[in-house]
C-alpha positions as protocol buffer text, in pm:
chain_id: "A"
residue {
  index: 1
  type: MET
  ca { x: 4297 y: 15248 z: 6936 }
}
residue {
  index: 2
  type: ALA
  ca { x: 4451 y: 14926 z: 7068 }
}
residue {
  index: 3
  type: ASP
  ca { x: 4368 y: 14602 z: 6891 }
}
residue {
  index: 4
  type: LYS
  ca { x: 4082 y: 14408 z: 7043 }
}
residue {
  index: 5
  type: VAL
  ca { x: 4193 y: 14077 z: 7193 }
}
residue {
  index: 6
  type: TYR
  ca { x: 3983 y: 13761 z: 7166 }
}
residue {
  index: 7
  type: ARG
  ca { x: 4050 y: 13506 z: 7440 }
}
residue {
  index: 8
  type: PHE
  ca { x: 4002 y: 13131 z: 7426 }
}
residue {
  index: 9
  type: ILE
  ca { x: 3983 y: 12846 z: 7674 }
}
residue {
  index: 10
  type: ILE
  ca { x: 4273 y: 12602 z: 7649 }
}
residue {
  index: 11
  type: VAL
  ca { x: 4272 y: 12267 z: 7828 }
}
residue {
  index: 12
  type: PRO
  ca { x: 4598 y: 12064 z: 7842 }
}
residue {
  index: 13
  type: ASP
  ca { x: 4599 y: 11724 z: 7673 }
}
residue {
  index: 14
  type: LYS
  ca { x: 4671 y: 11539 z: 7997 }
}
residue {
  index: 15
  type: VAL
  ca { x: 4359 y: 11694 z: 8149 }
}
residue {
  index: 16
  type: ILE
  ca { x: 4145 y: 11601 z: 7848 }
}
residue {
  index: 17
  type: GLN
  ca { x: 4273 y: 11243 z: 7869 }
}
residue {
  index: 18
  type: SER
  ca { x: 4219 y: 11216 z: 8245 }
}
residue {
  index: 19
  type: ARG
  ca { x: 3965 y: 10958 z: 8357 }
}
residue {
  index: 20
  type: ASP
  ca { x: 3945 y: 11107 z: 8705 }
}
residue {
  index: 21
  type: LEU
  ca { x: 3749 y: 11416 z: 8596 }
}
residue {
  index: 22
  type: ASN
  ca { x: 3415 y: 11443 z: 8422 }
}
residue {
  index: 23
  type: ASN
  ca { x: 3392 y: 11662 z: 8113 }
}
residue {
  index: 24
  type: GLY
  ca { x: 3234 y: 11956 z: 8293 }
}
residue {
  index: 25
  type: ALA
  ca { x: 3523 y: 11976 z: 8542 }
}
residue {
  index: 26
  type: LYS
  ca { x: 3772 y: 11970 z: 8254 }
}
residue {
  index: 27
  type: LEU
  ca { x: 3601 y: 12263 z: 8085 }
}
residue {
  index: 28
  type: LEU
  ca { x: 3579 y: 12451 z: 8415 }
}
residue {
  index: 29
  type: LEU
  ca { x: 3953 y: 12405 z: 8464 }
}
residue {
  index: 30
  type: GLY
  ca { x: 4015 y: 12559 z: 8122 }
}
residue {
  index: 31
  type: LEU
  ca { x: 3811 y: 12866 z: 8219 }
}
residue {
  index: 32
  type: ILE
  ca { x: 3989 y: 12897 z: 8556 }
}
residue {
  index: 33
  type: MET
  ca { x: 4324 y: 12880 z: 8376 }
}
residue {
  index: 34
  type: ARG
  ca { x: 4223 y: 13163 z: 8144 }
}
residue {
  index: 35
  type: LEU
  ca { x: 4093 y: 13379 z: 8430 }
}
residue {
  index: 36
  type: SER
  ca { x: 4416 y: 13311 z: 8623 }
}
residue {
  index: 37
  type: ASN
  ca { x: 4639 y: 13410 z: 8333 }
}
residue {
  index: 38
  type: LYS
  ca { x: 4692 y: 13769 z: 8453 }
}
residue {
  index: 39
  type: ASN
  ca { x: 4737 y: 13741 z: 8831 }
}
residue {
  index: 40
  type: GLY
  ca { x: 4809 y: 13372 z: 8880 }
}
residue {
  index: 41
  type: TYR
  ca { x: 4476 y: 13315 z: 9056 }
}
residue {
  index: 42
  type: CYS
  ca { x: 4103 y: 13349 z: 8993 }
}
residue {
  index: 43
  type: TRP
  ca { x: 3841 y: 13534 z: 9201 }
}
residue {
  index: 44
  type: ALA
  ca { x: 3534 y: 13400 z: 9018 }
}
residue {
  index: 45
  type: SER
  ca { x: 3242 y: 13276 z: 9228 }
}
residue {
  index: 46
  type: ASN
  ca { x: 3039 y: 12959 z: 9188 }
}
residue {
  index: 47
  type: LYS
  ca { x: 2750 y: 13172 z: 9064 }
}
residue {
  index: 48
  type: TYR
  ca { x: 2969 y: 13315 z: 8787 }
}
residue {
  index: 49
  type: PHE
  ca { x: 3072 y: 12966 z: 8674 }
}
residue {
  index: 50
  type: ALA
  ca { x: 2712 y: 12842 z: 8695 }
}
residue {
  index: 51
  type: ASP
  ca { x: 2597 y: 13127 z: 8470 }
}
residue {
  index: 52
  type: CYS
  ca { x: 2880 y: 13064 z: 8222 }
}
residue {
  index: 53
  type: PHE
  ca { x: 2798 y: 12696 z: 8180 }
}
residue {
  index: 54
  type: ASP
  ca { x: 2421 y: 12711 z: 8233 }
}
residue {
  index: 55
  type: VAL
  ca { x: 2429 y: 12467 z: 8524 }
}
residue {
  index: 56
  type: ASN
  ca { x: 2331 y: 12499 z: 8890 }
}
residue {
  index: 57
  type: ARG
  ca { x: 2572 y: 12587 z: 9171 }
}
residue {
  index: 58
  type: ALA
  ca { x: 2566 y: 12234 z: 9312 }
}
residue {
  index: 59
  type: THR
  ca { x: 2714 y: 12108 z: 8986 }
}
residue {
  index: 60
  type: VAL
  ca { x: 2988 y: 12373 z: 8997 }
}
residue {
  index: 61
  type: ILE
  ca { x: 3070 y: 12283 z: 9358 }
}
residue {
  index: 62
  type: ARG
  ca { x: 3105 y: 11919 z: 9255 }
}
residue {
  index: 63
  type: TRP
  ca { x: 3340 y: 12015 z: 8971 }
}
residue {
  index: 64
  type: VAL
  ca { x: 3551 y: 12236 z: 9199 }
}
residue {
  index: 65
  type: ASN
  ca { x: 3576 y: 11959 z: 9458 }
}
residue {
  index: 66
  type: GLU
  ca { x: 3692 y: 11715 z: 9189 }
}
residue {
  index: 67
  type: LEU
  ca { x: 3962 y: 11956 z: 9074 }
}
residue {
  index: 68
  type: LYS
  ca { x: 4076 y: 12004 z: 9434 }
}
residue {
  index: 69
  type: GLU
  ca { x: 4071 y: 11632 z: 9509 }
}
residue {
  index: 70
  type: TYR
  ca { x: 4303 y: 11550 z: 9220 }
}
residue {
  index: 71
  type: LYS
  ca { x: 4534 y: 11847 z: 9291 }
}
residue {
  index: 72
  type: TYR
  ca { x: 4455 y: 12045 z: 8976 }
}
residue {
  index: 73
  type: ILE
  ca { x: 4367 y: 12352 z: 9185 }
}
residue {
  index: 74
  type: LYS
  ca { x: 4385 y: 12478 z: 9541 }
}
residue {
  index: 75
  type: CYS
  ca { x: 4163 y: 12737 z: 9708 }
}
residue {
  index: 76
  type: SER
  ca { x: 4218 y: 12995 z: 9979 }
}
residue {
  index: 77
  type: VAL
  ca { x: 3999 y: 13267 z: 10129 }
}
residue {
  index: 78
  type: LYS
  ca { x: 4117 y: 13625 z: 10171 }
}
residue {
  index: 79
  type: LYS
  ca { x: 3885 y: 13891 z: 10311 }
}
residue {
  index: 80
  type: THR
  ca { x: 3580 y: 13668 z: 10256 }
}
residue {
  index: 81
  type: ARG
  ca { x: 3673 y: 13620 z: 9888 }
}
residue {
  index: 82
  type: ARG
  ca { x: 3792 y: 13293 z: 9744 }
}
residue {
  index: 83
  type: ARG
  ca { x: 4110 y: 13265 z: 9542 }
}
residue {
  index: 84
  type: ILE
  ca { x: 4156 y: 12967 z: 9310 }
}
residue {
  index: 85
  type: TYR
  ca { x: 4515 y: 12877 z: 9220 }
}
residue {
  index: 86
  type: ILE
  ca { x: 4616 y: 12643 z: 8937 }
}
residue {
  index: 87
  type: ASN
  ca { x: 4874 y: 12370 z: 8990 }
}
residue {
  index: 88
  type: LYS
  ca { x: 5182 y: 12537 z: 8837 }
}
residue {
  index: 89
  type: LYS
  ca { x: 5287 y: 12221 z: 8655 }
}
residue {
  index: 90
  type: LEU
  ca { x: 4975 y: 12253 z: 8439 }
}
residue {
  index: 91
  type: LEU
  ca { x: 5084 y: 12597 z: 8319 }
}
residue {
  index: 92
  type: GLU
  ca { x: 5415 y: 12478 z: 8174 }
}
residue {
  index: 93
  type: ASN
  ca { x: 5437 y: 12514 z: 7795 }
}
residue {
  index: 94
  type: ILE
  ca { x: 5076 y: 12636 z: 7763 }
}
residue {
  index: 95
  type: TYR
  ca { x: 5029 y: 12879 z: 7474 }
}
residue {
  index: 96
  type: TYR
  ca { x: 4739 y: 13118 z: 7530 }
}
residue {
  index: 97
  type: CYS
  ca { x: 4603 y: 13203 z: 7188 }
}
residue {
  index: 98
  type: GLN
  ca { x: 4527 y: 13576 z: 7163 }
}
residue {
  index: 99
  type: VAL
  ca { x: 4407 y: 13697 z: 6824 }
}
residue {
  index: 100
  type: SER
  ca { x: 4448 y: 14068 z: 6755 }
}
residue {
  index: 101
  type: LYS
  ca { x: 4221 y: 14267 z: 6529 }
}
residue {
  index: 102
  type: THR
  ca { x: 4507 y: 14291 z: 6277 }
}
residue {
  index: 103
  type: VAL
  ca { x: 4538 y: 13912 z: 6258 }
}
residue {
  index: 104
  type: ALA
  ca { x: 4159 y: 13873 z: 6242 }
}
residue {
  index: 105
  type: ASN
  ca { x: 4142 y: 14115 z: 5947 }
}
residue {
  index: 106
  type: LEU
  ca { x: 4426 y: 13936 z: 5767 }
}
residue {
  index: 107
  type: LYS
  ca { x: 4242 y: 13607 z: 5814 }
}
residue {
  index: 108
  type: LYS
  ca { x: 3933 y: 13759 z: 5650 }
}
residue {
  index: 109
  type: SER
  ca { x: 4145 y: 13872 z: 5355 }
}
residue {
  index: 110
  type: ILE
  ca { x: 4298 y: 13525 z: 5318 }
}
residue {
  index: 111
  type: CYS
  ca { x: 3951 y: 13367 z: 5319 }
}
residue {
  index: 112
  type: LYS
  ca { x: 3860 y: 13584 z: 5018 }
}
residue {
  index: 113
  type: MET
  ca { x: 4160 y: 13472 z: 4812 }
}
residue {
  index: 114
  type: TYR
  ca { x: 4126 y: 13256 z: 4501 }
}
residue {
  index: 115
  type: GLN
  ca { x: 4367 y: 13001 z: 4651 }
}
residue {
  index: 116
  type: TYR
  ca { x: 4136 y: 12964 z: 4951 }
}
residue {
  index: 117
  type: ARG
  ca { x: 3834 y: 12890 z: 4730 }
}
residue {
  index: 118
  type: VAL
  ca { x: 4037 y: 12626 z: 4543 }
}
residue {
  index: 119
  type: TRP
  ca { x: 4155 y: 12473 z: 4873 }
}
residue {
  index: 120
  type: LYS
  ca { x: 3797 y: 12451 z: 5006 }
}
residue {
  index: 121
  type: LYS
  ca { x: 3677 y: 12282 z: 4689 }
}
residue {
  index: 122
  type: LYS
  ca { x: 3956 y: 12022 z: 4696 }
}
residue {
  index: 123
  type: VAL
  ca { x: 3898 y: 11939 z: 5064 }
}
residue {
  index: 124
  type: LYS
  ca { x: 3525 y: 11886 z: 5010 }
}
residue {
  index: 125
  type: GLU
  ca { x: 3584 y: 11677 z: 4698 }
}
residue {
  index: 126
  type: ARG
  ca { x: 3831 y: 11457 z: 4883 }
}
residue {
  index: 127
  type: ASP
  ca { x: 3579 y: 11403 z: 5165 }
}
residue {
  index: 128
  type: LYS
  ca { x: 3300 y: 11341 z: 4910 }
}
residue {
  index: 129
  type: GLU
  ca { x: 3093 y: 11634 z: 5039 }
}
residue {
  index: 130
  type: LYS
  ca { x: 3045 y: 11464 z: 5377 }
}
residue {
  index: 131
  type: CYS
  ca { x: 3102 y: 11584 z: 5735 }
}
residue {
  index: 132
  type: ARG
  ca { x: 3391 y: 11382 z: 5876 }
}
residue {
  index: 133
  type: LEU
  ca { x: 3250 y: 11395 z: 6231 }
}
residue {
  index: 134
  type: CYS
  ca { x: 2878 y: 11321 z: 6206 }
}
residue {
  index: 135
  type: GLY
  ca { x: 2853 y: 11193 z: 5848 }
}
residue {
  index: 136
  type: THR
  ca { x: 2607 y: 11461 z: 5738 }
}
residue {
  index: 137
  type: THR
  ca { x: 2580 y: 11519 z: 5362 }
}
residue {
  index: 138
  type: VAL
  ca { x: 2379 y: 11764 z: 5153 }
}
residue {
  index: 139
  type: VAL
  ca { x: 2143 y: 11480 z: 5056 }
}
residue {
  index: 140
  type: LYS
  ca { x: 2081 y: 11385 z: 5419 }
}
residue {
  index: 141
  type: GLN
  ca { x: 2024 y: 11747 z: 5507 }
}
residue {
  index: 142
  type: LEU
  ca { x: 1756 y: 11780 z: 5241 }
}
residue {
  index: 143
  type: GLU
  ca { x: 1587 y: 11456 z: 5349 }
}
residue {
  index: 144
  type: ASN
  ca { x: 1577 y: 11571 z: 5711 }
}
residue {
  index: 145
  type: GLY
  ca { x: 1439 y: 11911 z: 5619 }
}
residue {
  index: 146
  type: THR
  ca { x: 1751 y: 12087 z: 5747 }
}
residue {
  index: 147
  type: SER
  ca { x: 1902 y: 12207 z: 5420 }
}
residue {
  index: 148
  type: SER
  ca { x: 2002 y: 12535 z: 5586 }
}
residue {
  index: 149
  type: ILE
  ca { x: 2296 y: 12347 z: 5740 }
}
residue {
  index: 150
  type: GLY
  ca { x: 2600 y: 12388 z: 5518 }
}
residue {
  index: 151
  type: LEU
  ca { x: 2931 y: 12209 z: 5477 }
}
residue {
  index: 152
  type: VAL
  ca { x: 3255 y: 12395 z: 5538 }
}
residue {
  index: 153
  type: ALA
  ca { x: 3625 y: 12319 z: 5491 }
}
residue {
  index: 154
  type: HIS
  ca { x: 3795 y: 12358 z: 5830 }
}
residue {
  index: 155
  type: HIS
  ca { x: 4169 y: 12415 z: 5883 }
}
residue {
  index: 156
  type: ILE
  ca { x: 4306 y: 12160 z: 6132 }
}
residue {
  index: 157
  type: LEU
  ca { x: 4597 y: 12394 z: 6210 }
}
residue {
  index: 158
  type: PRO
  ca { x: 4404 y: 12725 z: 6234 }
}
residue {
  index: 159
  type: ILE
  ca { x: 4475 y: 13009 z: 5994 }
}
residue {
  index: 160
  type: THR
  ca { x: 4545 y: 13244 z: 6286 }
}
residue {
  index: 161
  type: LEU
  ca { x: 4802 y: 13002 z: 6428 }
}
residue {
  index: 162
  type: LEU
  ca { x: 4979 y: 12977 z: 6091 }
}
residue {
  index: 163
  type: ILE
  ca { x: 4975 y: 13356 z: 6054 }
}
residue {
  index: 164
  type: ASP
  ca { x: 5144 y: 13388 z: 6392 }
}
residue {
  index: 165
  type: TYR
  ca { x: 5389 y: 13099 z: 6351 }
}
residue {
  index: 166
  type: TYR
  ca { x: 5513 y: 13202 z: 6005 }
}
residue {
  index: 167
  type: SER
  ca { x: 5488 y: 13578 z: 6077 }
}
residue {
  index: 168
  type: ILE
  ca { x: 5255 y: 13632 z: 5781 }
}
residue {
  index: 169
  type: THR
  ca { x: 5165 y: 13999 z: 5735 }
}
residue {
  index: 170
  type: ASN
  ca { x: 4994 y: 14013 z: 5394 }
}
residue {
  index: 171
  type: LYS
  ca { x: 4830 y: 13804 z: 5122 }
}
residue {
  index: 172
  type: GLU
  ca { x: 5150 y: 13770 z: 4918 }
}
residue {
  index: 173
  type: GLU
  ca { x: 5323 y: 13604 z: 5213 }
}
residue {
  index: 174
  type: ALA
  ca { x: 5015 y: 13390 z: 5270 }
}
residue {
  index: 175
  type: LYS
  ca { x: 5039 y: 13253 z: 4915 }
}
residue {
  index: 176
  type: LYS
  ca { x: 5384 y: 13113 z: 4998 }
}
residue {
  index: 177
  type: CYS
  ca { x: 5267 y: 12930 z: 5313 }
}
residue {
  index: 178
  type: LYS
  ca { x: 5229 y: 12566 z: 5203 }
}
residue {
  index: 179
  type: LEU
  ca { x: 5034 y: 12457 z: 5511 }
}
residue {
  index: 180
  type: LEU
  ca { x: 4759 y: 12710 z: 5436 }
}
residue {
  index: 181
  type: TRP
  ca { x: 4686 y: 12536 z: 5106 }
}
residue {
  index: 182
  type: ASP
  ca { x: 4767 y: 12175 z: 5200 }
}
residue {
  index: 183
  type: ILE
  ca { x: 4443 y: 11973 z: 5180 }
}
residue {
  index: 184
  type: ASP
  ca { x: 4584 y: 11738 z: 5445 }
}
residue {
  index: 185
  type: ASN
  ca { x: 4548 y: 12036 z: 5680 }
}
residue {
  index: 186
  type: GLY
  ca { x: 4176 y: 12049 z: 5603 }
}
residue {
  index: 187
  type: ILE
  ca { x: 3865 y: 11857 z: 5701 }
}
residue {
  index: 188
  type: THR
  ca { x: 3503 y: 11884 z: 5586 }
}
residue {
  index: 189
  type: LEU
  ca { x: 3253 y: 11963 z: 5863 }
}
residue {
  index: 190
  type: CYS
  ca { x: 2887 y: 12057 z: 5880 }
}
residue {
  index: 191
  type: ASP
  ca { x: 2801 y: 12393 z: 6037 }
}
residue {
  index: 192
  type: ARG
  ca { x: 2715 y: 12240 z: 6374 }
}
residue {
  index: 193
  type: CYS
  ca { x: 3029 y: 12030 z: 6405 }
}
residue {
  index: 194
  type: HIS
  ca { x: 3230 y: 12329 z: 6286 }
}
residue {
  index: 195
  type: MET
  ca { x: 3090 y: 12543 z: 6566 }
}
residue {
  index: 196
  type: MET
  ca { x: 3174 y: 12269 z: 6813 }
}
residue {
  index: 197
  type: LYS
  ca { x: 3533 y: 12257 z: 6686 }
}
residue {
  index: 198
  type: HIS
  ca { x: 3565 y: 12630 z: 6747 }
}
residue {
  index: 199
  type: GLY
  ca { x: 3408 y: 12606 z: 7092 }
}
residue {
  index: 200
  type: VAL
  ca { x: 3106 y: 12815 z: 6994 }
}
residue {
  index: 201
  type: LYS
  ca { x: 2880 y: 12559 z: 7158 }
}
residue {
  index: 202
  type: TYR
  ca { x: 3006 y: 12366 z: 7458 }
}
residue {
  index: 203
  type: TRP
  ca { x: 2675 y: 12182 z: 7505 }
}
residue {
  index: 204
  type: ASP
  ca { x: 2811 y: 11847 z: 7388 }
}
residue {
  index: 205
  type: ILE
  ca { x: 3077 y: 11849 z: 7661 }
}
residue {
  index: 206
  type: LEU
  ca { x: 2819 y: 11943 z: 7922 }
}
residue {
  index: 207
  type: PHE
  ca { x: 2547 y: 11713 z: 7793 }
}
residue {
  index: 208
  type: GLU
  ca { x: 2599 y: 11452 z: 8066 }
}
residue {
  index: 209
  type: GLU
  ca { x: 2573 y: 11724 z: 8334 }
}
residue {
  index: 210
  type: ARG
  ca { x: 2265 y: 11904 z: 8208 }
}
residue {
  index: 211
  type: GLY
  ca { x: 2056 y: 11592 z: 8170 }
}
residue {
  index: 212
  type: ARG
  ca { x: 1746 y: 11578 z: 7957 }
}
residue {
  index: 213
  type: ARG
  ca { x: 1549 y: 11902 z: 7977 }
}
residue {
  index: 214
  type: ASN
  ca { x: 1218 y: 11869 z: 7805 }
}
residue {
  index: 215
  type: ALA
  ca { x: 867 y: 12005 z: 7802 }
}
residue {
  index: 216
  type: THR
  ca { x: 548 y: 11834 z: 7693 }
}
residue {
  index: 217
  type: ILE
  ca { x: 295 y: 12007 z: 7472 }
}
residue {
  index: 218
  type: ASP
  ca { x: 0 y: 11815 z: 7327 }
}
residue {
  index: 219
  type: ASN
  ca { x: 156 y: 11487 z: 7443 }
}
residue {
  index: 220
  type: THR
  ca { x: 465 y: 11551 z: 7230 }
}
residue {
  index: 221
  type: THR
  ca { x: 805 y: 11563 z: 7398 }
}
residue {
  index: 222
  type: TYR
  ca { x: 1031 y: 11844 z: 7281 }
}
residue {
  index: 223
  type: TYR
  ca { x: 1404 y: 11847 z: 7332 }
}
residue {
  index: 224
  type: LYS
  ca { x: 1662 y: 12119 z: 7324 }
}
residue {
  index: 225
  type: GLN
  ca { x: 1875 y: 12159 z: 7010 }
}
residue {
  index: 226
  type: GLU
  ca { x: 2175 y: 12026 z: 7205 }
}
residue {
  index: 227
  type: GLN
  ca { x: 2023 y: 11678 z: 7209 }
}
residue {
  index: 228
  type: LEU
  ca { x: 1948 y: 11682 z: 6839 }
}
residue {
  index: 229
  type: ASP
  ca { x: 2307 y: 11778 z: 6758 }
}
residue {
  index: 230
  type: SER
  ca { x: 2449 y: 11533 z: 7011 }
}
residue {
  index: 231
  type: ALA
  ca { x: 2262 y: 11250 z: 6843 }
}
residue {
  index: 232
  type: ALA
  ca { x: 2390 y: 11358 z: 6504 }
}
residue {
  index: 233
  type: LEU
  ca { x: 2747 y: 11370 z: 6631 }
}
residue {
  index: 234
  type: ALA
  ca { x: 2709 y: 11016 z: 6759 }
}
residue {
  index: 235
  type: ASN
  ca { x: 2614 y: 10926 z: 6400 }
}
residue {
  index: 236
  type: ARG
  ca { x: 2279 y: 10787 z: 6507 }
}
residue {
  index: 237
  type: ASP
  ca { x: 2022 y: 10719 z: 6240 }
}
residue {
  index: 238
  type: ASP
  ca { x: 1739 y: 10600 z: 6464 }
}
residue {
  index: 239
  type: PHE
  ca { x: 1567 y: 10932 z: 6525 }
}
residue {
  index: 240
  type: ASP
  ca { x: 1315 y: 11149 z: 6345 }
}
residue {
  index: 241
  type: ILE
  ca { x: 1319 y: 11528 z: 6343 }
}
residue {
  index: 242
  type: GLU
  ca { x: 1013 y: 11749 z: 6335 }
}
residue {
  index: 243
  type: GLU
  ca { x: 958 y: 12123 z: 6370 }
}
residue {
  index: 244
  type: LYS
  ca { x: 630 y: 12262 z: 6502 }
}
residue {
  index: 245
  type: GLU
  ca { x: 501 y: 12614 z: 6540 }
}
residue {
  index: 246
  type: TRP
  ca { x: 223 y: 12746 z: 6758 }
}
residue {
  index: 247
  type: THR
  ca { x: 83 y: 13081 z: 6872 }
}
residue {
  index: 248
  type: ASP
  ca { x: 26 y: 13156 z: 7240 }
}
residue {
  index: 249
  type: LYS
  ca { x: -265 y: 13352 z: 7386 }
}
residue {
  index: 250
  type: ASN
  ca { x: -75 y: 13680 z: 7341 }
}
residue {
  index: 251
  type: GLY
  ca { x: -35 y: 13619 z: 6969 }
}
residue {
  index: 252
  type: LYS
  ca { x: 337 y: 13545 z: 6994 }
}
residue {
  index: 253
  type: LYS
  ca { x: 465 y: 13272 z: 6763 }
}
residue {
  index: 254
  type: HIS
  ca { x: 686 y: 12993 z: 6895 }
}
residue {
  index: 255
  type: LYS
  ca { x: 892 y: 12730 z: 6719 }
}
residue {
  index: 256
  type: ARG
  ca { x: 1036 y: 12411 z: 6871 }
}
residue {
  index: 257
  type: VAL
  ca { x: 1233 y: 12120 z: 6733 }
}
residue {
  index: 258
  type: SER
  ca { x: 1113 y: 11776 z: 6838 }
}
residue {
  index: 259
  type: ILE
  ca { x: 1312 y: 11456 z: 6817 }
}
residue {
  index: 260
  type: ASP
  ca { x: 1166 y: 11108 z: 6837 }
}
residue {
  index: 261
  type: TYR
  ca { x: 1425 y: 10846 z: 6929 }
}
residue {
  index: 262
  type: GLY
  ca { x: 1384 y: 10489 z: 6813 }
}
residue {
  index: 263
  type: GLU
  ca { x: 1500 y: 10190 z: 7010 }
}
residue {
  index: 264
  type: LYS
  ca { x: 1863 y: 10205 z: 7116 }
}
residue {
  index: 265
  type: PRO
  ca { x: 2084 y: 9950 z: 6943 }
}
residue {
  index: 266
  type: GLN
  ca { x: 2167 y: 9648 z: 7152 }
}
C-alpha cells in the first residue's frame, strides 16, 4: 500500500508581509496554491472555500477580488466552471511539504527517544516553564481553572523537515543530527499556541473576518473559544473566564465558556 501523504498550506513570505491583503485573503491564497499544485490551476468554488474557512460566500468573493486586484491570481471560465490560476512568480522556490507515512512513523520513534525527553526538559527549563507566545504558565493555568492545558517543547525547524533534509532513516542517524537536539531550535508553547503554530486552528487569522459571534443566555454573553484564545495570545490579563453547564428540555447537557472583558487599556 502506498504511503499516505499529508498536505499543508504554504504561504510565501512576501504574501504574509503584504499590507494590501487582509489575513483571510492570504490564507485563501495558500489553499489555492495547494489545490493548484497538480494541474497549475484550481477548480474550487466559492462555496467550497466558504465551507473550508467557516465564512459566508460574500467574504470569499471579497478575498478573491482582492487577490485578483493585486495580481496574485487570475480567473477564467471554461464550460461554466471557473479556473483560478496563480501568478507564476509566486510559485518560484516554493517547497510543498509532503510527509509520508514512513517519515511520520520515524518522527514518532524519535519523539520516544531518551534524547528527545532530555531536549524537551532543557527547552522548558530555559523558558522557565512559560509559553513564549502568550505567556501562559502552569501556575496561571491552575488559577484560571484551565489546568488541562499543557506546555510543550516545539521544534522551530520541524522534525519532519530535518528528517528530509539530512536523509535520516533511523534513530541511530537521528542521534547524530545536532539540530534535532539543539535547544536553540526549540521553543516552549502552551497547547493552544502549539496548535496554532501547526495550523490546526486558523481561527486567529480569520478572527477579524468572522467578527464576534455570541449568544445570550440568562443575560450572560458567551463567546466562542476562538475569542478566548485570541485574547490569551494577545497577552491580555483584563478578562475573566467562566464555564457554565445547563440541561435543555430534552435532557441534553451543554457546556459553554464565557469570557468577561474588562476595560481596554488606553
